[in-house]
C-alpha positions in Angstrom: -69.5 -49.1 80.7 -69.0 -49.3 77.0 -69.3 -45.5 76.8 -66.5 -45.1 79.4 -64.3 -47.5 77.4 -64.9 -45.6 74.2 -64.2 -42.3 75.9 -61.0 -43.6 77.4 -59.8 -44.8 74.0 -60.7 -41.4 72.3 -58.8 -39.5 75.0 -55.8 -41.8 74.9 -55.5 -41.7 71.1 -56.0 -37.9 71.0 -53.5 -37.4 73.8 -50.9 -39.5 72.1 -51.3 -38.1 68.6 -51.5 -34.5 69.6 -48.8 -34.8 72.3 -46.3 -36.6 70.1 -47.5 -37.2 66.6 -44.2 -38.6 65.3 -44.0 -41.3 68.0 -47.7 -42.0 67.5 -47.0 -42.7 63.9 -44.0 -44.9 64.8 -46.1 -46.9 67.3 -49.0 -47.4 64.8 -46.5 -48.4 62.0 -44.9 -50.9 64.4 -48.2 -52.4 65.3 -49.3 -52.6 61.7 -46.0 -54.3 60.6 -46.2 -56.7 63.6 -49.9 -57.6 62.8 -49.2 -58.1 59.1 -47.1 -61.1 59.9 -50.2 -63.1 60.8 -52.0 -62.0 57.6 -49.0 -63.2 55.6 -48.9 -66.5 57.5 -52.6 -67.0 57.0 -52.4 -66.3 53.2 -49.5 -68.6 52.7 -51.2 -71.4 54.8 -54.3 -71.0 52.7 -52.3 -71.2 49.5 -50.4 -74.3 50.7 -53.5 -75.9 52.1 -51.8 -76.5 55.5 -50.4 -74.5 58.3 -47.1 -73.0 57.3 -44.8 -70.3 58.7 -42.9 -68.6 55.8 -39.4 -67.2 56.3 -40.8 -63.7 55.8 -42.9 -64.1 59.0 -39.7 -64.0 61.1 -38.3 -61.0 59.3 -41.6 -59.1 59.6 -41.7 -60.1 63.3 -38.2 -58.8 63.8 -38.9 -55.4 62.1 -42.2 -54.9 64.0 -40.7 -55.9 67.3 -37.7 -53.5 66.8 -40.1 -50.7 66.0 -42.3 -51.4 69.0 -39.2 -51.8 71.2 -38.0 -48.4 70.2 -41.4 -47.0 71.0 -41.4 -48.7 74.4 -38.0 -47.2 75.2 -39.3 -43.8 74.1 -42.3 -44.0 76.5 -40.1 -45.7 79.2 -42.3 -48.6 79.7 -40.2 -51.4 81.3 -42.9 -54.1 80.8 -43.0 -53.5 77.0 -39.2 -53.1 76.8 -38.7 -56.5 78.4 -41.4 -58.1 76.2 -40.1 -56.8 72.9 -36.5 -57.4 73.9 -37.3 -61.1 74.4 -39.3 -61.2 71.2 -36.5 -59.7 69.3 -34.0 -62.3 70.6 -36.4 -65.2 69.7 -36.9 -63.8 66.1 -33.2 -63.3 65.6 -32.6 -66.9 66.8 -35.1 -68.3 64.4 -33.6 -66.3 61.5 -30.1 -67.6 62.5 -31.4 -71.2 62.6 -32.9 -70.7 59.1 -29.6 -69.2 57.8 -27.6 -72.0 59.4 -29.8 -74.6 57.9 -29.6 -73.0 54.4 -25.8 -72.7 54.7 -25.4 -76.4 55.3 -27.8 -77.2 52.4 -29.9 -79.2 54.8 -33.4 -80.3 53.7 -36.1 -80.7 56.4 -37.6 -84.1 56.4 -41.3 -84.1 57.3 -42.9 -87.3 58.5 -46.4 -88.2 57.3 -47.8 -88.0 60.9 -46.5 -84.3 61.1 -48.6 -83.2 58.2 
């Protein structure tokens, strides 16, 4: 079974890269950007000694999602288009909330039981 999975992955990768190398690079780049947000969040959380989602997480999420949305439109995959469209909306909303909070000069108050 493992052999058939490996063979399937090899065939799929070869087909996509040989068939359309530019879009394969776009897809891989989008996936790398999208995955890097978790690495950033992990590093920042380790540095702070607590779970923390930095602002850059939302911007990286947005960029990765837009790249992968464009790829899903290119391959005409409705499931991925819907998923990345919703993700994009959520990331834009979070960025808007951060901007709105900054504009008002508001400071988040954290209760001791939330830490």
